[in-house]
C-alpha positions as CSV (number, residue, x, y, z in Angstrom):
1,L,83.6,109.8,117.8
2,D,82.2,111.8,115.0
3,P,83.6,115.5,115.1
4,A,80.3,116.7,114.1
5,W,79.0,115.8,117.5
6,G,82.0,117.2,119.4
7,L,82.1,120.2,121.6
8,S,84.4,122.0,118.9
9,N,81.3,122.8,117.1
10,A,79.8,124.8,120.1
11,P,80.2,128.6,120.3
12,M,83.7,129.6,121.5
13,W,82.4,130.9,124.8
14,A,80.5,127.8,125.6
15,Q,83.8,125.7,124.9
16,I,85.7,127.9,127.1
17,L,83.0,127.7,129.8
18,V,83.1,123.9,129.8
19,G,87.0,123.8,129.5
20,M,87.1,126.1,132.6
21,L,84.5,124.0,134.6
22,V,86.3,120.6,133.7
23,L,89.9,122.0,134.3
24,D,88.8,123.6,137.7
25,L,86.9,120.5,138.9
26,F,89.9,118.2,138.3
27,F,92.1,120.9,139.7
28,Y,90.0,120.9,142.7
29,I,90.1,117.0,143.0
30,T,94.0,116.8,142.3
31,H,94.5,119.8,144.7
32,R,92.6,118.4,147.5
33,M,94.3,115.0,147.0
34,A,97.5,116.6,147.2
35,H,96.6,117.9,150.7
36,E,94.9,114.7,152.0
37,I,97.2,112.0,150.7
38,D,100.6,112.0,152.5
39,F,102.6,110.8,149.4
40,L,101.3,113.6,147.3
41,W,101.5,116.1,150.0
42,R,105.3,115.6,150.2
43,F,105.5,117.1,146.9
44,H,102.8,119.8,147.2
45,S,104.2,120.9,150.5
46,V,106.9,122.8,148.5
47,H,104.3,125.2,147.3
48,H,103.1,125.7,151.0
49,C,106.5,126.2,152.6
50,A,106.7,129.9,151.8
51,H,105.7,132.1,154.8
52,R,104.8,135.0,152.8
53,I,102.3,134.9,149.6
54,T,103.4,136.4,146.4
55,F,102.5,135.7,142.7
56,L,105.6,133.7,142.4
57,N,104.2,131.2,144.9
58,A,101.9,130.2,142.1
59,Y,105.0,128.8,140.3
60,R,106.8,127.6,143.3
61,V,106.0,123.9,142.8
62,H,107.8,120.6,142.8
63,P,107.8,119.1,139.2
64,I,106.0,116.0,140.2
65,D,103.3,118.2,141.8
66,A,103.2,120.5,138.7
67,M,102.8,117.3,136.6
68,F,100.0,115.9,138.6
69,R,97.9,119.0,139.2
70,R,98.4,120.5,135.9
71,F,98.6,117.6,133.4
72,V,95.6,115.5,135.1
73,P,93.0,118.3,134.6
74,L,94.1,119.2,131.2
75,F,93.8,115.6,130.1
76,F,90.3,115.7,131.2
77,V,89.7,119.0,129.2
78,L,91.1,117.2,126.2
79,L,88.5,114.6,126.6
80,T,85.6,117.2,126.2
81,G,86.5,117.6,122.5
82,I,86.9,121.4,122.7
83,S,88.8,123.1,120.0
84,E,92.5,123.7,120.2
85,Q,91.8,127.4,120.5
86,A,89.3,127.0,123.3
87,L,91.9,124.7,125.0
88,I,94.5,127.3,124.8
89,A,92.0,129.9,126.2
90,T,91.0,127.7,129.0
91,A,94.6,126.9,130.0
92,V,95.7,130.7,129.8
93,I,92.6,131.8,131.8
94,G,93.3,129.1,134.4
95,S,96.9,130.1,134.4
96,V,96.1,133.9,135.0
97,L,93.7,133.1,137.6
98,G,96.0,130.8,139.5
99,T,98.7,133.6,139.6
100,V,95.9,136.2,140.7
101,T,95.1,133.9,143.8
102,H,98.8,134.4,145.0
103,L,98.9,138.3,144.5
104,N,100.2,140.2,147.6
105,T,97.9,142.9,147.7
106,D,95.0,144.0,150.3
107,L,92.3,144.5,147.7
108,K,88.9,143.8,148.8
109,H,86.8,141.7,146.4
110,G,83.5,141.5,148.1
111,W,80.9,139.1,146.4
112,L,83.5,138.1,143.9
113,N,85.2,136.0,146.6
114,Y,82.2,133.8,146.4
115,I,82.7,133.0,142.7
116,I,86.4,132.8,142.0
117,G,89.4,132.2,144.0
118,T,90.7,135.5,144.7
119,N,93.8,136.4,146.4
120,E,91.7,137.2,149.5
121,V,90.0,133.8,149.6
122,H,93.3,131.9,148.8
123,R,95.3,133.4,151.7
124,W,93.2,131.1,154.0
125,H,94.3,128.2,151.9
126,H,97.9,128.9,152.9
127,S,97.1,129.2,156.6
128,T,99.1,127.2,159.0
129,V,96.0,126.4,160.8
130,Y,94.8,123.1,159.1
131,S,91.0,123.6,159.6
132,E,91.5,126.9,157.8
133,A,93.7,125.5,154.9
134,K,90.7,125.1,152.5
135,N,89.7,126.9,149.2
136,F,91.1,124.4,146.7
137,S,89.6,125.6,143.5
138,I,89.9,128.4,141.0
139,I,86.2,128.7,140.6
140,M,84.7,128.7,144.0
141,I,81.8,126.6,143.0
142,W,83.6,123.2,143.9
143,D,84.6,124.3,147.3
144,H,80.8,125.3,147.9
145,L,79.6,122.0,146.6
146,F,82.1,119.9,148.6
147,G,82.0,122.1,151.7
148,T,85.4,123.2,151.7
149,F,84.8,127.2,151.0
150,Y,86.2,129.1,154.0
151,L,86.0,132.8,154.4
152,P,85.6,134.0,158.0
153,K,83.8,137.3,158.6
154,D,85.7,138.1,161.7
155,R,89.2,138.2,160.5
156,E,90.9,139.5,157.1
157,M,93.7,137.1,156.9
158,P,95.5,134.0,158.9
159,A,97.8,134.7,161.4
160,K,100.5,132.8,159.7
161,F,101.3,131.5,156.3
162,G,103.4,128.4,155.5
163,L,103.6,124.8,156.9
164,G,103.3,125.6,160.5
165,H,104.7,122.2,161.5
166,E,107.3,121.2,159.1
167,R,106.8,117.4,159.8
168,N,102.9,117.6,159.5
């Protein structure tokens, strides 16, 4: 492919935007697969076994789960042809936002909850109640599009975090 036609020639902000959207789309897909495919869940459940959410939970992962849910999205970002600088910025932004989703703070984010995966929204993802354990993405557009956005108005957080039923 001729580099003159690549995304690396687009403005940096556009490259990072494309990088983030592609990264998060494939993060959403792999993350949801890790919840719905039993073989993958066995690895991903290491991340969910904590009964308290802290920023360290973002990095509490099985190595196979980490490779699958980190490298597959990055592979697709590489295919976009964005520059190395935009790739690094995309990876850093994604990592920072992934950490923010696990912060143990009681901040209220209001309308921002509907745009990015704040810690307020992501708490529901770690609920022991399967029907509440949604919100798979970092940029909430994918959860809205695929019907997995969950933020009830009548409660501030789930009753319990963790696996709930350890053999489920």
